[in-house]
N, C-alpha and C positions, 0 to 999 in steps of 0.2 A: 504494500500500500504506500509506503514511503517513496519507493521508486516511482510509482505512478503519480504521486503528488508532485515530485520533482519534475517529471516530464511535463505535467500540466503547467506548472509555474514557468518553466523554461520556454513554453510555447508562446508566451506573450499574450495569450488569449484571456487571461484572468487578471482581475484587479488586485487580488490578494488571497490570503489563506481562507477566508470565509467562502469565497466563490469556489475555491478548490474543494473545500469540505463538502459543499452542496453537490458539486459535480461527482465526487467520489461516492457520496451516499446515493446519488441517482443511478450510479453504476453498480450498486449492490454492495458497496463497502460499508456495511452497517456500523462497523467499529471506527469509522473515520473520526467521529466526535472525540474518541479517546486519543487519537493521534494528535489532534489539534488542541488538546487540553494541556498545552505546554507553551509558555511564552517564547522560549527559544525556537521551537519549531515554527511558531507563527511568524516570528521576526525573520527567520531564515527564508521561509517561503515568500513573505512579503518582499524581501530583498531580491530574491530570484525573479519574482514577477516584475518588479520595478526595472531591473536591469534588462530583462527581456523586452519589455515595452519600450524602453529607451533605445535599445538596439534596433527594434523594428521601426521606430520613428526615424532614426538616423538613416537606416537603409532605404526607407521610403522617400526621404528627402534627396537622396543622391541618384 
C-alpha cells in the first residue's frame, strides 16, 4: 500500500495525502486510514505531491 501511495503522489495527479487516502480506499485498500494516521507519512506524501506538481508545471511551460 505504501508503494502504491508513493506512485500516486509521484504522478502529480493528487493535491496531497488526503486525496491519496481516498483514492486508495476507493481501490479497496480499507486499511489506508491506518497508513495515513502518521504525521511523517502525511508530510512525506505531501512533499512528493508538491514536487511532482511543480515538475509537471515546469514541463508544461517548456
